[in-house]
C-alpha positions in Angstrom: 14.7 32.4 -38.7 11.2 33.1 -37.4 10.7 31.6 -33.9 7.9 29.1 -33.5 4.9 30.2 -31.6 2.4 28.2 -29.7 -1.2 29.0 -28.9 -1.6 30.2 -25.4 -2.9 27.7 -22.9 -6.6 28.2 -22.1 -7.8 27.2 -18.7 -11.4 26.8 -17.7 -13.3 26.0 -14.4 -16.7 24.4 -14.0 -18.9 23.5 -11.1 -21.8 21.1 -11.1 -24.2 21.8 -8.2 -26.1 18.5 -7.9 -28.9 17.3 -5.6 -26.5 15.1 -3.7 -23.0 16.0 -4.8 -21.2 19.2 -5.9 -18.2 18.8 -8.2 -15.4 21.1 -9.3 -13.1 20.7 -12.3 -10.3 23.0 -13.4 -8.7 21.9 -16.7 -6.8 23.3 -19.6 -8.0 22.8 -23.2 -5.6 20.7 -25.2 -4.7 21.3 -28.8 -6.8 18.2 -29.7 -9.8 19.8 -28.0 -9.7 17.5 -24.9 -9.3 18.4 -21.3 -6.2 18.0 -19.1 -7.2 18.1 -15.5 -5.4 20.5 -13.2 -7.6 20.3 -10.1 -10.7 18.5 -9.1 -12.8 18.1 -6.1 -16.2 16.7 -5.1 -18.3 16.9 -2.0 -21.5 15.1 -0.9 -23.4 18.2 0.4 -27.0 17.0 0.0 -28.4 20.3 -1.3 -31.6 18.5 -2.3 -32.3 17.0 1.1 -36.1 17.3 1.6 -36.8 19.1 -1.7 -39.0 16.3 -3.0 -41.4 16.7 0.0 -41.0 20.4 1.0 -40.2 21.9 -2.5 -37.7 24.3 -0.9 -33.9 24.2 -0.3 -33.2 24.0 3.5 -31.1 26.8 5.0 -28.5 24.4 6.4 -28.1 22.7 3.0 -27.7 26.0 1.2 -25.1 27.1 3.8 -23.1 23.9 3.2 -23.0 24.5 -0.5 -22.2 28.2 -0.3 -19.3 27.6 2.1 -17.9 25.1 -0.4 -18.4 27.4 -3.3 -16.6 30.2 -1.5 -13.7 27.9 -0.9 -13.7 26.8 -4.5 -13.8 30.5 -5.7 -10.4 31.0 -4.0 -9.0 27.9 -5.7 -10.3 29.0 -9.1 -8.8 32.5 -8.7 -5.4 30.9 -8.1 -5.4 29.4 -11.6 -6.2 32.6 -13.4 -8.8 30.9 -15.6 -10.0 32.2 -18.9 -13.6 31.5 -17.9 -15.6 29.8 -15.1 -19.1 28.6 -14.9 -21.5 26.9 -12.4 -24.6 25.0 -13.2 -27.4 23.6 -11.0 -29.6 20.7 -11.7 -32.7 18.9 -10.3 -32.8 20.2 -6.7 -32.5 23.8 -7.7 -34.9 23.4 -10.6 -37.6 22.1 -8.3 -37.1 24.4 -5.3 -39.5 27.3 -4.8 -36.8 29.3 -3.1 -34.2 28.9 -5.9 -33.9 32.6 -6.4 -32.9 33.0 -2.8 -30.2 30.4 -3.2 -28.9 31.9 -6.5 -28.7 35.3 -5.0 -26.9 34.0 -1.9 -24.3 32.2 -4.2 -23.7 35.3 -6.2 -23.3 37.6 -3.2 -21.2 35.2 -1.1 -19.1 33.2 -3.7 -19.3 35.4 -6.9 -20.9 32.7 -9.1 -23.8 33.4 -11.4 -25.4 29.9 -11.5 -27.1 28.6 -14.6 -30.1 26.4 -13.9 -30.1 23.8 -16.7 -33.1 21.7 -17.8 -33.0 17.9 -17.7 -32.6 17.9 -21.4 -29.7 20.4 -21.4 -28.1 18.4 -18.5 -28.2 15.3 -20.7 -26.7 17.1 -23.7 -23.7 18.4 -21.7 -23.3 15.1 -20.0 -23.0 13.5 -23.4 -20.2 16.0 -24.3 -18.3 14.7 -21.3 -18.9 11.1 -22.0 -17.9 11.4 -25.6 -14.6 12.9 -24.6 -13.4 9.7 -23.0 -14.9 6.8 -24.9 -12.9 3.9 -26.3 -12.2 4.2 -30.0 -14.8 2.8 -32.4 -17.9 3.6 -30.3 -20.5 5.2 -32.5 -24.2 4.8 -31.5 -24.5 5.5 -27.8 -27.3 5.2 -25.2 -26.2 6.9 -22.0 -27.7 6.7 -18.5 -27.0 9.4 -15.9 -28.4 8.6 -12.4 -28.5 11.7 -10.2 -29.8 12.6 -6.9 -33.1 14.1 -8.1 -33.4 12.9 -11.7 -32.2 10.4 -14.2 -31.4 11.1 -17.8 -31.5 8.9 -20.9 -29.4 10.2 -23.8 -29.3 8.6 -27.3 -26.5 9.9 -29.4 -25.8 8.8 -33.0 -23.4 10.4 -35.5 -25.1 12.6 -38.0 -28.4 12.7 -36.1 -29.8 15.0 -33.4 -29.2 13.9 -29.8 -32.3 12.7 -28.1 -32.6 13.2 -24.4 -35.3 12.3 -21.8 -35.2 13.2 -18.1 -37.3 11.5 -15.4 -37.8 12.9 -11.9 -36.4 9.8 -10.1 -33.0 10.0 -8.5 -31.3 8.3 -5.5 -32.3 11.0 -3.0 -35.8 11.4 -4.3 -36.4 7.6 -4.4 -35.0 7.2 -0.9 -37.1 10.0 0.6 -40.3 9.1 -1.2 -40.4 5.3 -0.9 -37.4 3.6 0.7 -38.2 4.7 4.2 -37.2 1.6 6.2 -33.7 0.7 7.1 -33.1 -1.6 5.4 -36.0 -1.2 2.9 -38.9 -3.7 3.1 -39.7 -6.0 0.2 -42.9 -4.0 -0.4 -41.0 -0.7 -0.6 -38.5 -2.2 -3.0 -41.3 -3.5 -5.2 -43.0 -0.1 -5.2 -39.7 1.5 -6.2 -39.1 -0.9 -9.0 -42.6 -0.4 -10.4 -42.1 3.4 -10.3 -38.7 3.3 -12.1 -40.0 0.8 -14.6 -43.1 2.9 -15.5 -41.1 6.1 -15.9 -38.3 4.4 -17.8 -40.7 2.8 -20.2 -42.4 6.1 -20.9 -39.1 8.0 -21.3 -37.6 5.7 -23.9 -40.8 4.9 -25.8 -40.0 7.5 -28.5 -36.3 6.6 -28.7 -35.4 4.4 -31.7 -33.5 1.3 -30.8 -30.6 0.5 -33.1 -28.7 -2.8 -33.0 -25.1 -2.4 -31.7 -25.8 0.6 -29.5 -23.3 1.0 -26.7 -24.9 1.4 -23.2 -22.9 3.7 -21.0 -23.5 4.9 -17.5 -22.1 7.9 -15.6 -22.3 9.8 -12.3 -21.7 8.8 -8.7 -24.1 5.8 -8.3 -22.7 4.0 -11.2 -19.0 4.7 -10.5 -19.6 3.7 -6.8 -21.1 0.4 -7.9 -18.1 -0.2 -10.2 -15.7 0.6 -7.3 -17.7 -1.8 -5.0 -17.6 -4.7 -7.5 -13.8 -4.3 -7.6 -13.6 -3.7 -3.8 -11.3 -0.7 -4.3 -10.0 0.6 -1.0 -9.8 4.1 -2.5 -11.4 5.7 -5.6 -9.2 5.0 -8.6 -10.5 6.7 -11.8 -8.3 4.6 -14.1 -9.9 1.3 -12.8 -13.4 2.7 -12.9 -13.4 4.5 -16.2 -14.5 2.1 -19.1 -15.1 -0.7 -16.6 -17.9 -3.1 -17.6 -20.7 -3.7 -15.1 -22.9 -6.7 -15.9 -26.5 -7.1 -14.9 -25.5 -10.1 -12.8 -23.0 -7.9 -10.9 -25.6 -5.3 -10.3 -28.1 -7.8 -9.0 -25.6 -9.2 -6.5 -24.7 -5.8 -5.3 -28.4 -4.8 -5.0 -29.1 -7.9 -2.9 -26.2 -7.1 -0.6 -27.1 -3.5 -0.2 -30.8 -4.1 0.4 -30.0 -6.7 3.2 -27.8 -4.2 5.1 -28.7 -1.2 7.2 -27.2 2.2 6.5 -24.8 1.7 9.4 -23.7 -1.7 8.1 -23.0 -0.2 4.6 -20.5 2.2 6.1 -17.0 1.1 5.3 -17.9 -1.3 2.6 -15.0 -1.5 0.1 -15.4 0.9 -2.7 -18.4 2.8 -1.2 -17.7 6.6 -0.8 -18.4 7.9 2.6 -21.7 9.8 2.7 -23.4 7.6 0.1 -24.4 4.7 2.3 -28.0 5.9 2.7 -28.7 6.3 -1.0 -26.6 3.6 -2.7 -29.3 1.0 -2.3 -31.7 3.2 -4.2 -29.1 3.6 -6.8 -28.7 -0.1 -7.2 -32.5 -0.5 -7.5 -32.7 2.2 -10.2 -29.8 0.7 -12.2 -31.0 -2.9 -12.1 -34.6 -1.9 -13.0 -33.4 0.3 -15.9 -31.1 -2.4 -17.3 -33.9 -5.0 -17.1 -36.5 -2.7 -18.6 -34.2 -1.8 -21.5 -33.0 -5.4 -21.9 -29.4 -4.5 -21.3 -27.0 -7.2 -20.0 -24.0 -4.9 -19.4 -23.0 -1.3 -19.1 -19.8 0.6 -19.8 -18.9 2.9 -16.9 -17.7 6.4 -17.7 -15.9 8.4 -15.0 -16.6 11.5 -17.2 -19.9 13.2 -17.4 -21.6 16.5 -16.7 -18.7 18.1 -14.9 -16.5 17.6 -18.0 -19.3 18.4 -20.4 -19.8 21.7 -18.6 -16.2 22.7 -19.4 -16.3 21.5 -23.0 -19.5 23.5 -23.5 -17.9 26.6 -21.9 -14.7 26.2 -24.1 -16.7 25.7 -27.2 -18.8 28.7 -26.5 -15.7 30.8 -26.5 
């Protein structure tokens, strides 16, 4: 009798170096082509602090990220992964001293970081979103609100994925317009006008098909879903595939815009470190939903971090 053999387990690690948050995921590739999480972490490190105005990454911000990446390198080495990758998004794309940062990361932490475009960020985000959707979802319009940029991704079976990226994110909007604490009505209106103009231009060439599912991912949207449910701790199972309505978003936006940063600290569901940008996130989400005529949004806890791993696994 010939003994049965099984394919060796393949383990991958991916890091998403974002404008506000850095994320780690170590997972094994399942026989069905999905991911089984082995280890994950995320840290609000604010790499993009000041980049919108100064166009450079600050030394203290780079040091925070490099220290975390060195720590994560040791974690990854303990899993004997088949391959590891790290990608950087808006803040590093925009920074004039990005080469200095990339060299520092390679020397200190051993990662060769790939700077991905807004369109490539959107494509990999869609890979992550698709891996965790409810059955029966076909045509999909995804929204990814980041720290420095926001991506719109239209994905329909049998057709090329369409992606548009705008240079508005929660950090950029907070630093450029929402200076007061809390923001003034004039600041909020200026922010809405900017988001509306950029959103309208971004989606102008995207065909709108009836029955398209509107899905949102990344920290702002998952934080708002946690706040609506007043979760005392982050619970992925209660956030993933949760439906946020426009009315919920309006109520949250009103609450957040009436509070100072200090008053937002400790609000149920709000991750520590996000209190100074969550109001900007609510303004972006509400304005985008109103501009697109969307009354609800399906929340995905999966996104770029998972898509980076799926892309890495597929490439092998």
